[in-house]
N, C-alpha and C positions, 0 to 999 in steps of 0.2 A: 639850266638849273634843275635841281631835283627836289621833290617834296617827300617828306617822311609820312607814309600813310600809317604805319603801324611799326612798332619797334621795341624790342625787350629792354630792361635796364641795362645800364653800364656801356652802351655804345658812345663812342667819343671820337673827336677828330684827333689824329696822331700824325706826327713825322717821325724823324730819327731822334728827336729829343734835344735836350740842353745839355751839353756836356762840360761847359766851362763855368759853373757856378757852385761846385761842390763846397769851396771853400767858404762859401756864402750860407751853406746849410740848405741849399736847394738841389734836390734831386733831379735826375735827368727826365723822367717821363719818357714819352715816346712810345713807338710801336712795340708790342709784346713779341711779335713776329717780324723783325726788319726784313728777312728774306722775302716774305709775302708782299710787304709793302713796296719794296724795290721791283719786285716782278711786275706788280700792277702798274707802277709808274713806268718801267721800261716798255711795256707793251704800248703805251700812250705816247711815247717819246717825251715824257716828263722828266724833270730832274730826279735822280734817285730818291732823294728825301722829300719830295713834295708831299704835303698834307693829304691824307686820305682818311675815310670813315673806317674805323675799327669796330667790328661787330662781334662781341663775344657770345652772343646767345641769338637763337633763332626761334620762330620765323620772324621775317621783317618784309615790309612792303614799301616800295618807293613808286612815285610818279614823275616821269620827265615833263618839264615845262617847255622844252625846246628841243630841236634836233640836237643830240649830245653823244660825244664819244665817252665811253667809260670801260673800265676794266675790273675784273674780279679776280682774286687769288687768295689762297689760304685754304680753308676747310671745304670739303665737298658737302654741298648742301642742296643738291637739286634746284639749281637757281633757274627760273624761267623769265624770259622776257615775253610778256602776254603769255602765250601757250607754247613758246618754243623753249625746250630745254637747252641750257648753255652748259659747256665744258666747266670743269673746276677752275682752270686758270684760263681766261678768255678776255679778249678786247673786241669791241665792235661798236656799231652805232645804235642808239636808240632814237625813235622819232617822236616829236611832241605828242604827248597823250599817252604814250607807251607806259606800262607798269612793270617793275621788276619785282619778283618775289623770290625770296630765300626760304627754303624749306629746313627741316631739321638737319643738323649736322650728322654726316655718316662717318667721317674721318677727319679728325682735327677738331680744334676748338675756337677758331676765330676767322672771319672772312673780312678782306679788305676791299673796299669800294673806292676807286679812284676816278676823278674826273680830269678833263683836259687842263694841263698846267698845274693841277693839285686844287684842293678846295680853298676857296678864297676867304680866309679868316685872318685877323691881324697877326703880324709877326711880333712877338714879345720876347725879350732877351734872346734874340736869335733863333727862335723856334716858333711854330704854330701849334705845338702840341698842347693838349689840355693837361694842366696841372691840378688834378682833382683835389688833393689835400689842401692846396693853397688857394684853389678857386680862381685861377686865371688861365688864359691861353685857349686854344681851340674855339668852340663855338660858345661865346660868352662864360667861359670858364666852368662849363657844366656838361653832364651827360645830355645826349640827345632825346628829344621828345617827339612824339607824334605832332605834325603840324609845322615843324621846323622845315626851313627851305635853305639848302646848301647851293652855293653858286661856284662855278669853276673859275679859276684864275684866268683862263683863256677860252675864246670862242673855238669851237671845234674847227680845225683847219685841215684835217686830214681825212680822207675817205677811207673806209674799210670795205673788204670784200663783203657780200651780202651775208655770209655765214660767219663773219668775223675772222679772228685768228686765235690760236690757242698755243700754249707752250707745254712741253713735258718739264715737270719739276721733281726735285728729290722726294722720295717717300719718307714719311715720318718715322717709320720703324725700319729697322735692318731687315734684310730678307730672311733671317733665321729665327725670327720670333716676333711676338707682340709686345715684349717689353722694349721700352723707349731707352736707347743707350745714350748716356750723356758723357762726353770725354771732360775729364777735370784734372786739376793741378792739385797737389796738396798745398794747403794754405798754413798761415803762420803758426797755429796752435795744433797742427796735425800730430806732432810727435808727443804732445801732452796727454792724448788719448791712449787708453790701454791697448795693448796688441791685439786683444780679442775684438775691441771696438773698431780699430783699423782694419782688421780683416773682414769683419762683417760689412763695414761700410763699402769696401770694395769688391765684394763679392755676393752680397744679399740684394734683394730687391725692396723697394720702398714704394708705397701706395700714396698718391696725392689725395688729402683729405679735403672735405667740403669747407674746411676753415682755410680757404686760400682765395687770394685776389691778386690784383696787379701788383701790389706791394710785396708779396711774398707767397710761396706755397709751403704749407706745413705738411710734412711727411710722416707716415706711419710704418714703422719696421722695426728691425732690431735696435735695442737702446744702445747709445753710445756714451760710454763713461770715460772719465779722465783720470789719470794717475794722480794729478795734481789738484790740490783743493784750492778754494779762494776764488774771489772774483777778479775780473779783469777791468782795467780802465776802459772807457770808450774809446774806439778807434774807429778809423774811417772804413766805410763799406761801400760796395758797389754792386750792380746787377750780376748775379752769377755766384756770389759769395754764399757758401753753405755754412750757417751757424747752428751750433747746438746749445739750446737752453738747458737748465738745469734738470729738466725731466727726461732729457736723453734723445728726444725726437727731433731730426733736424729740420731747419727752415731754410729754403733757398730765397735769397733776395732777387726781386725781379724789377721791372721797369719803374715802378713808383717806390723803390727801396728808399729807406732813409739814408742819410749821409754819414750817420754815427751809430755805433751799437757796442755792447760790451759782452755779447756771447761770444765764447771761443769760435774760431773758424777751423773747420776741418778740411775744407776743400774749396776750389773755385771752378765752377763750370766755365769752359772755355768760350769765348765770344762767338765762334763759329757754330756752336751748338745751342746757343740761347733760343734760336727760332723754334727749335723743337719744343723747348718748354713752353713757349707761346702758343703752341698748337695742341697741348695737353688739356684735359679735364679732369675734375675730381673722380677717382676711381682707377685712373691710368696708373700703370707701374713703371718705375724708373730703376735703371741700374747704372751706377757710376763706374767709368772705365778710366783707369789711372793713365795719364799721358804725361809728357814733359814739354818744356818750351818748344823744343823742336817739333814735336808732335802738334803742338798748338799752332805754330806757324805754318806747318805743312797744310793744316785743316783750313787756315785762313786763305792760303794760296789756292787750294782746291776749290773753295767757294768763290774766291774772285775769278778763277778760271771758267767756272760755270757761267758767271755773269758776262765775262768777256764773250763766251761763245754765243749767248743768247743775244747779247748786243750786236754781235756780227750777223746773226740770223735776221735780226730785225731790220738792220740796215739793208741786207740783201732783199728782204721782203719789200721794204720801202721803195728800193730802187725799181722793182718790178711793178709796184703800184704807179710810179711816176711814168713808166713806159706805157702802161696801159691806158693813160689819160689821153 
């Protein structure tokens, strides 16, 4: 088990979310960065979607109440187990009484802390994710607080090398710059925007404003105007949809997005790039890169190929571990 000694606001328990209740008006919730969640679980041998702790702000501190395997993935934050500095993406053993400390984020916007088998919280409607707006799921349907104790689903059953194990993972930004590139598809109302607006959207950069949260990121950049006047009827929306309110500044729907909305949709960020948004913070700059369905499918295959490789690497490491015993 692990006790929270200190934690900033908005940390929650999340898995991959609830995907089958949109018709009931219930959004998905789930991890903002599903890649980091899966990586943390992979290193522990958990199911890919096992529940973990999502930490969007730091610093934070925890104390282990028993010998416990754990993993960290996501933002670099100078994590320390007692006085030992840990790599950004790491799994290993903590002994009873040891403390884990997460420092300021240096690159990225969220850290995921996973335990053996996942965090033991009730499964509701097929998921253990915290549904903040509705107040259920996760740990008592709320954000985590100092003094909360989280338990693993499984007792630790696997030894790790003394220094633990670490993985090389994709970088948040492309090699040629600090702007975060997001591949996106034109959405239903794309052609209703002026030619100048469409050109700006696909070529200019946007800044994430402080008026952003798990429901959506408000962006600041070139105004996006439509050729057509009038309002739209409410229609279904999902994470990744880029809507444009009357003020002309886009909003990207994210993990806690509503299920319906009436703002026109100019684009949809592909699912393979949603993890990048999960690692951004206010002030970061984004650029949308137009792609098509073939490009979106290729991106999914590329991401799956990465997980296949890392899974095989872990199996090979596990085999070596078995031989050492």
